[in-house]
C-alpha positions in Angstrom: -15.8 -34.3 -26.7 -13.9 -36.9 -29.2 -15.7 -35.7 -32.0 -14.6 -32.2 -31.4 -11.2 -33.1 -31.3 -11.1 -35.9 -34.0 -12.6 -33.0 -35.8 -10.1 -30.6 -34.8 -7.1 -32.9 -35.7 -8.5 -33.8 -39.5 -8.2 -29.7 -40.1 -4.5 -29.6 -38.6 -3.8 -32.6 -39.7 -0.1 -31.3 -40.9 0.6 -30.9 -37.3 1.8 -32.9 -34.7 -0.5 -32.5 -31.9 0.0 -33.0 -28.4 -3.1 -33.7 -25.8 -3.4 -31.8 -22.5 -6.1 -32.3 -20.2 -6.8 -29.5 -17.8 -8.0 -31.5 -14.9 -8.5 -34.7 -13.7 -12.2 -35.2 -15.0 -10.3 -34.6 -18.2 -7.8 -37.2 -17.5 -10.2 -39.7 -17.5 -11.8 -39.0 -20.7 -8.8 -39.3 -22.2 -8.0 -42.4 -20.7 -11.8 -43.9 -21.4 -10.9 -42.9 -25.2 -7.5 -43.7 -25.6 -7.2 -46.3 -28.4 -9.5 -43.9 -30.3 -8.0 -40.0 -29.7 -3.7 -41.6 -29.4 -4.6 -42.3 -33.8 -4.9 -38.6 -33.8 -2.8 -37.5 -30.9 0.3 -38.0 -29.6 -0.7 -38.1 -25.4 1.6 -37.6 -22.6 0.0 -39.7 -20.3 0.1 -43.4 -18.8 -2.3 -45.8 -20.4 -5.6 -46.3 -19.3 -5.1 -49.3 -17.7 -2.3 -48.6 -15.4 -3.8 -45.1 -15.2 -7.3 -46.3 -13.7 -5.6 -48.6 -11.4 -3.2 -46.0 -9.9 -6.0 -43.4 -9.4 -7.4 -45.8 -6.1 -5.2 -44.7 -3.6 -5.5 -48.3 -2.0 -4.1 -49.8 -5.1 -1.6 -47.1 -5.2 -0.5 -47.4 -1.0 -0.1 -51.0 -1.3 2.5 -50.7 -4.0 4.1 -47.9 -2.0 4.6 -50.8 0.9 5.9 -53.1 -1.9 8.6 -50.4 -3.0 9.5 -48.7 0.2 7.4 -45.3 -0.2 6.3 -43.9 2.9 2.8 -43.3 3.6 0.1 -42.5 6.0 -1.9 -45.8 6.5 -5.1 -45.4 5.2 -8.4 -47.0 5.4 -11.4 -47.6 2.9 -14.9 -46.9 4.0 -17.6 -48.3 2.2 -20.5 -46.0 1.1 -22.8 -48.8 1.2 -22.6 -49.3 5.3 -19.9 -46.5 5.8 -22.4 -45.9 9.3 -21.0 -49.4 10.3 -17.4 -48.6 9.7 -14.6 -49.2 12.7 -11.3 -47.6 12.0 -8.1 -48.5 13.6 -6.5 -45.6 13.3 -6.0 -43.4 15.8 -7.4 -40.1 16.2 -6.6 -37.4 14.5 -7.8 -38.7 11.1 -8.0 -37.0 8.0 -11.5 -37.9 6.0 -11.5 -37.6 1.7 -13.4 -38.7 -1.3 -11.9 -41.9 -2.6 -13.5 -40.4 -6.4 -12.9 -36.6 -6.2 -14.5 -35.5 -9.2 -18.1 -36.3 -8.5 -17.7 -35.0 -4.6 -16.5 -31.2 -5.8 -19.6 -31.2 -7.6 -22.0 -31.5 -4.4 -22.9 -28.5 -2.0 -23.8 -28.7 1.4 -23.0 -26.7 4.6 -19.9 -27.6 6.4 -18.1 -29.2 2.9 -14.1 -29.3 3.1 -12.2 -30.6 0.4 -10.7 -32.7 3.4 -11.6 -32.9 6.7 -8.9 -32.7 9.9 -11.0 -35.0 12.4 -10.3 -34.9 15.8 -13.1 -38.2 17.5 -15.3 -40.3 16.5 -18.7 -37.9 16.8 -17.3 -35.4 14.7 -16.1 -38.0 12.1 -19.9 -39.5 11.8 -21.2 -36.1 11.5 -18.9 -35.7 8.2 -19.7 -38.6 6.7 -23.3 -38.1 7.6 -22.6 -35.0 5.5 -21.6 -36.2 2.3 -23.9 -39.3 1.8 -26.7 -37.2 3.0 -25.9 -34.5 0.0 -25.9 -37.5 -2.6 -21.6 -38.8 -2.7 -22.3 -42.4 -4.1 -18.0 -43.6 -3.6 -16.5 -44.4 -1.2 -14.2 -42.4 1.6 -10.5 -42.9 2.1 -9.4 -42.5 6.4 -6.1 -41.7 6.5 -3.8 -40.8 9.6 -2.8 -37.6 10.1 0.4 -36.3 9.2 1.9 -33.7 11.4 3.4 -30.3 10.8 1.4 -27.0 9.0 1.1 -26.5 5.5 4.8 -25.6 5.0 6.0 -29.3 5.9 3.9 -29.9 2.4 5.7 -30.5 -0.9 4.4 -31.0 -4.4 6.4 -33.0 -7.2 6.1 -33.2 -11.2 7.9 -35.8 -13.1 7.8 -37.1 -16.5 8.4 -40.7 -17.6 9.2 -41.1 -21.1 7.6 -44.0 -23.5 10.2 -46.8 -22.4 9.5 -45.8 -19.0 12.6 -43.9 -18.3 12.3 -40.5 -15.9 13.6 -37.7 -17.8 12.5 -34.4 -15.6 11.7 -34.2 -11.9 10.7 -31.3 -9.8 10.0 -30.6 -6.2 8.8 -27.6 -4.5 7.5 -26.4 -1.3 4.3 -25.3 -0.4 4.7 -22.0 1.0 0.6 -20.6 0.9 -2.1 -23.2 0.9 -6.0 -21.1 0.2 -7.4 -21.4 4.1 -10.8 -21.8 2.7 -11.6 -25.2 4.0 -13.1 -26.1 0.8 -10.0 -25.3 -0.9 -7.8 -27.0 1.2 -5.3 -28.5 -1.2 -4.8 -25.6 -3.1 -1.8 -23.9 -3.2 -1.1 -20.5 -3.5 2.4 -20.2 -3.8 5.2 -22.5 -3.6 9.0 -21.7 -3.0 12.2 -23.9 -4.5 13.6 -26.1 -1.5 17.5 -27.2 -1.2 18.6 -30.1 -2.9 19.6 -31.5 0.7 20.2 -35.6 1.2 16.8 -35.8 2.2 15.6 -34.6 -1.1 17.7 -36.7 -3.3 16.9 -39.7 -1.4 13.2 -38.7 -2.1 14.1 -37.9 -6.2 15.9 -41.8 -6.1 13.0 -43.6 -4.3 10.5 -41.7 -7.0 12.7 -42.5 -9.5 13.0 -46.6 -8.6 9.1 -46.2 -7.5 8.2 -45.1 -11.7 10.7 -47.4 -13.0 10.3 -50.5 -11.4 5.9 -50.2 -12.1 7.2 -49.2 -16.2 5.2 -46.3 -15.7 5.4 -43.9 -18.8 3.9 -39.8 -18.9 3.1 -37.5 -16.7 2.3 -37.9 -12.8 2.3 -35.4 -9.9 2.6 -36.5 -6.4 2.1 -34.5 -2.9 4.1 -35.5 -0.1 4.1 -33.9 3.5 7.5 -33.9 5.6 6.0 -36.0 8.8 7.1 -33.8 11.6 7.1 -36.7 14.1 9.7 -38.9 11.9 11.0 -36.5 9.5 10.0 -38.7 6.6 8.1 -37.6 3.3 5.4 -39.2 3.4 3.3 -39.6 0.2 -0.8 -39.0 -0.2 -0.9 -39.9 -3.9 0.1 -39.7 -7.6 -2.2 -37.6 -9.7 -1.6 -39.1 -13.3 -1.2 -35.7 -15.2 0.5 -32.4 -14.7 -0.7 -30.2 -11.2 -2.4 -27.0 -12.0 0.9 -25.6 -10.1 3.3 -27.3 -12.5 4.5 -23.9 -13.7 6.8 -23.7 -10.8 8.6 -26.5 -12.3 9.0 -24.1 -15.8 10.9 -21.6 -13.1 13.0 -24.1 -11.3 14.5 -25.2 -14.8 12.4 -28.2 -15.7 10.1 -27.4 -18.7 7.8 -30.5 -19.0 7.3 -29.5 -22.4 10.8 -29.9 -23.5 11.4 -33.8 -22.5 7.8 -34.3 -23.9 8.6 -32.9 -27.4 12.0 -34.4 -27.5 10.5 -38.3 -26.3 6.9 -38.2 -28.0 7.8 -35.7 -31.2 11.4 -36.2 -31.7 11.7 -39.2 -30.6 15.2 -38.5 -28.9 17.0 -40.6 -26.7 17.5 -39.7 -23.0 20.4 -37.7 -22.1 20.2 -36.9 -18.8 17.4 -36.2 -16.2 16.4 -32.8 -15.8 16.2 -31.3 -12.4 14.0 -27.8 -11.1 17.1 -26.6 -9.2 17.2 -22.5 -9.8 15.7 -21.0 -6.7 12.4 -19.4 -7.6 8.7 -18.6 -6.0 5.6 -19.6 -8.0 2.5 -17.4 -7.1 -1.6 -17.9 -8.1 -2.0 -14.2 -6.7 -0.3 -11.2 -6.6 2.9 -10.7 -4.7 2.1 -8.4 -2.3 -1.0 -10.6 -1.6 2.2 -13.6 -1.2 4.4 -11.0 1.1 0.9 -10.0 3.2 0.0 -13.7 3.9 3.8 -15.3 4.6 4.6 -12.2 6.8 1.8 -13.4 9.1 2.5 -17.1 9.0 5.8 -17.9 8.4 8.8 -15.4 8.6 11.5 -17.2 7.5 9.5 -18.2 4.3 8.4 -14.3 4.4 12.2 -13.3 3.8 13.3 -16.1 1.8 10.5 -15.1 -1.1 11.1 -11.1 -0.7 14.9 -12.4 -1.4 14.3 -14.7 -4.4 14.4 -12.8 -7.8 13.2 -15.7 -10.1 9.0 -15.2 -9.7 6.0 -15.6 -11.8 2.7 -16.8 -12.1 1.1 -19.4 -14.5 -1.5 -16.9 -15.9 1.1 -14.1 -16.7 2.6 -14.5 -20.9 4.3 -12.1 -22.9 2.9 -13.3 -26.0 -0.9 -13.4 -24.8 -1.1 -10.2 -22.4 -4.1 -8.0 -24.6 -5.5 -5.3 -22.5 -8.5 -7.2 -22.4 -6.6 -10.0 -20.5 -4.8 -7.9 -18.1 -7.8 -6.7 -17.0 -9.3 -10.0 -16.5 -5.9 -11.2 -14.7 -6.3 -8.1 -12.6 -9.6 -8.4 -11.5 -9.6 -12.1 -10.6 -6.4 -11.9 -8.8 -8.1 -8.6 -6.7 -11.1 -10.6 -5.9 -8.9 -13.4 -4.9 -6.7 -11.2 -2.3 -10.0 -10.0 -0.6 -11.1 -14.3 -0.3 -7.1 -15.5 0.9 -6.8 -12.3 3.4 -11.2 -13.2 4.6 -10.4 -16.6 4.7 -6.6 -16.2 6.1 -8.2 -13.8 9.2 -11.0 -16.2 10.0 -8.2 -19.5 10.1 -6.4 -17.4 12.7 -9.1 -16.5 14.7 
């Protein structure tokens, strides 16, 4: 990978190149080769030491405690003696991998991206399946945050080379993929009111990032806890989210502050907030409406009234006949999968 990127940079030495990663695995490859790649590319991600430290969720939760960010209590389950773990958490609990890239490559019956477990027997069964399939890392056990998928939120942030926040954008999850293996993958994200609670969340995240002198892109997942009304943060990702185009629809194009900061070297003038009404979709709009009509009538009506709609995949300058056919075919197949899994879940 490094050789390919270096060769490309040499061939395009007359250009200023910004290196974006398409997934978490590639972010860590960049971080592992940060010193070499930074000679050729502008890298809009945090430096390796901080990125690797924050990728450990337990390290992140320690910082949340220090900087007064609400988060669900969590425990680490050691892969070497997982069967002996004694949890102090009350059921239901959430079980998820501490090292997700290796976990996603595993194939076994009953696999889920994150497990919601009601008792000790189901926890032991899940752990046995995971480690029996060859997983060699720790697992995280976390208290369950009450509320359905529409209580979930996602935020994109860009912190400049001086550690100052330049862009913040929050979206509310309207639809999550109902397939258990795809839990946490968003199908539709909708704008949220800029109320006092949201403004407070922005202030807390800004204070947190600037206090630890974080630089580069970051992405946060939250859930508004139905039991106490607090935003609970699950994790920080050292990258843009796969659904990050929602921020562009909201008026907060993450490319703008990156270029201004790392290429043009412009000082920060004011923070860009994604405050426009929007609906981001990862499927046909008709599929979104059909799913919302079955799951949340309030969001269904909000989505129908929203004029500012878009998906990540459609781009006016990249819509050849072949590309249109590929996207149409993908969305058609995805529609069948979404509706089938939604029907199974509701049963």
